[in-house]
Residue, then its C-alpha position, 0 to 999 in steps of 0.5 A: m548470496l544465493l537465492v535458492a527458492v522463489i515461490l510463484a516464480a512465473s514472471a509477470v509482464v508489466p505493460a508500458a503506460s498507455p501513450d495516450i494517457v501520457d500524451t493527454i497529460l502533457t498536451d491536451e489543455d482541455s483535459f482535467y489531467y493536463l499538466d503544464a510541465k514547462t512551468y512546473p516549479r523546480g528546486d523549491a524546498s517549500l513545496p510539500i512531499g507527495v505520497f500516494d497509495s491505492g487507499t488509506g494503507g499508505l498512511t502507515v508509510l506517511r506515519e513512519v516519515v512523519d515520526c522519523d527521528r534517525f538524524d541530527n536536525a542540526t547537522r543532518a547526519p545520521r544519529p543513532g537514537g535520534d535527537g528528540r526532534r522529528d526529522f521532517e518537522s518542517e515538511s508538509f505533505v500531500y497524500f492521495g489514496d485511490q480508494a475508488n480503484m483499490p485494491y490494486g493487487t487484484y488488477p494483475e489477477e484479472g489480467n488488466t495490468a494496463l489499467l493498473v499502470e494507467h491508474v498509477i500514472k494518473d495518481v502521479q499526475f494528481l500529485l504534480g497538478t493543482r486540480y481536485y473536486r470538493s464533491g464526487t457529484t457536483g461542482p467544477f474542479r478547483g485549481d489550488k492544490r499545491p504541487v510536490k517536490a518529491i514522490v513516495i509510492a506508498c504502495n507495493t503493487a504500484t511500485a512493482y508495476g509502475i515505478e519505471e513507467i513513472r520515471k519514463f513519464l517524468l523524464r519525458a515531461g522534463l521533471l527531475l523529481k525523485v520517486i521512491g518506492v517501497v519495494e527496494a526499501g523493503a528488500a533492504g530492510a529484510l537483508d539488514t536483519l540477516a548476517g551476511d553469511q546467514d542461511a535463512t528464509v525471507g517471507v513476503l506477505a503482499t498482494l497477489g499482484t505484487v507477488q506475481s510481479q516478482a519485484y521483491p525476489r528480484a530486489i532482494e537478489a540484486l541487493a544481496a549480490g551487491r552486498g557480497g554475502k555468502g549465505r543461502l536465502s530462500v524467498v517464499q511469497q504469499g500473495g493475498i487477494s483479500l486482506a488489504g480490502a478487508i482492512d479498508g472495509l470492502k464488502e466483498f471481503v468483510d460484511p459485518d451485517a452478513r449472517a450466512p454465506r453470500p454471493g458477493y464474497r470474493g475472499p479466499s476459500p480455506d483448505p478443508a484439510l487445514l481448517s484446524r490449523y488456521g486458528f480462525d475465530w469461528e464466530k466470524v466465519l460464515h459457512e453452511g453445515p456443521r463446524g466440523a464439516p463446513r461447506n462454502v466457508q467465507l472469512n468475515s473478519v480482518e483477523n481471520h484474513v490475517a490467520y489465513e495469510t499467515l498459515s498459507l505463508v508458513e505452509r509454503v515454507r514447509r513445502t519448499p524443499g531445502a528452505r531454512p526456517l522462516s526468520t524474516v517477513i516483509l510486510g509487502c503491502t502498506h495495509y499490513p502494518f496496521v495488523a502487524d500484531l495479529f501477524r505476530k500473534h499467529l506466527a507465535r501460535l503456529y510455532d507452538y502448534t502441535e498435532n499428536g504431540e508434535h510441533v508441526y511448524r516449529p522446524f520451519l519457523a524461527r522462535e522470533v520472526t522479524l517483521v519488516d515494514p518497508a516504510v521505515i527504510t523509505a523514510t530514511q531514503l527520502h531524508e537522505f535525498l532531500v538533504a543531498n539536493r538541498l530540498l529540506a524545508g527551512g521554515p515552519a511546516a505548512g498545512s498538509e493535504f489529504y485526498v481520496s478518489v471516489p466514483n464520478r457519479a456525474d459520469p453516466s457510464v460509471e457503474v456503481d453498486a448500492s453502496g456507491a462503490f464501483t461494481y467489481r465488473y466495472k472496476y476491474g473489467r473496463k479498458p484503459g481510456t484516457g477520456q474517462e474521468t471515472v473518478r473524482v479526487v476529493p478531500f478526506s472527510r467523514r463523507t469520503i472515508p468509512a467510519d471504521t477506517l477513521t477509527r483505525l487511523r486514529a488508533t494506529t497513526p496518531s501523528v498523521w491523524e492530527m494532521i488530518v484533523r487540522f486539514n479538516a479544521a483549517s484548510p479553506k479547501l473544506s470551507d463549505l463542508p458541514g460540521d458533522e462531516r468534518i473529521r475531528 
């Protein structure tokens, strides 16, 4: 199978993990990040599964794992349609979202992939370790978090830039834990939508960092070659700089209180020649001047960011010589499945969009574009690994745990803005430094997760939401949390 087009084809250089952070984790007993790898529990099926992301978007991956029903629970063999029981019904999970440092996709754009890789290694250390804080400002760390038996990287950018470094770190530590990333799963899912001899265009909607890494084109090419298909494929990518952050409510991308263009905006600037094609809700676009000739245009809603990314991808297809109609789109950021219906809405709108009586984009779009969520394939791969290695839990599931990072306000060198978040300059401009405990990892609560994010999670990840509520209600790790700060 031949890949005939890859947009933004320049390869990114992925730096190795800083040897300092790995040394610190494995040798510095005085460090918060220290891990005693020699005594790590091995082969214990009762341990939880670790899942991490740059924020809460990875909960879409956890949702697919928790809801997975594609196997027979008695025989553990694949069963079309499932058996009516969740495949991971006896499993517990530890979820971590590096909320303070997100979105990860911006680090390559800012030329600081070394810091990104260090974040990823620290994410893994947290899942392996036992330490966390109850507060972002006061109190010592605690040491009663459970270690994990397998790791799912529920972040495309972290997978693209960090999976090989994670594997090297685990090898050096002597830990033979399975690490599953969403990129290879997404590539497999995309190819599953196509016949072996089908000519088509596969779109990738992801963060700019993931796109720059070229992880998806490489994975698609390798898997396609292995399957021996004869079709001609184009892989067209659209790298977003704002949608993941907008979904998580970051003020530099969406500010509900803003009524005019603002200096802190870091989202995209729409192409003036394409303004009529985006399908924006102009009530949620900040601009100067008349709507017919706006200046300083800023998008100020999640749907407007989706509209921008959708048109930008389809425009890339339209401008790619020889590209076949777009038939499959990989949602290559774990935040994007939250807004899958909006992507479908805008793809359908563009299919029917006309100018001067002609369909502008219909020659470049399939009537029904299939959206691929890599999390679905990730769940299958995880189940197959646990079965093959006799690591499926046998008893009732223990309680799952949910954590996020927050700025370490106890460190005077940390720079935060009026909302208490890292300043943009500090977040993306600081150099890697293992001596910096710049974040504290704390449990999910109303204190640490924005209210609009909680509303979205309740609506879009109901099974995971129930687990979060149980964690807030029953876990001793939140025993001193005031009632009005508990997630209910």
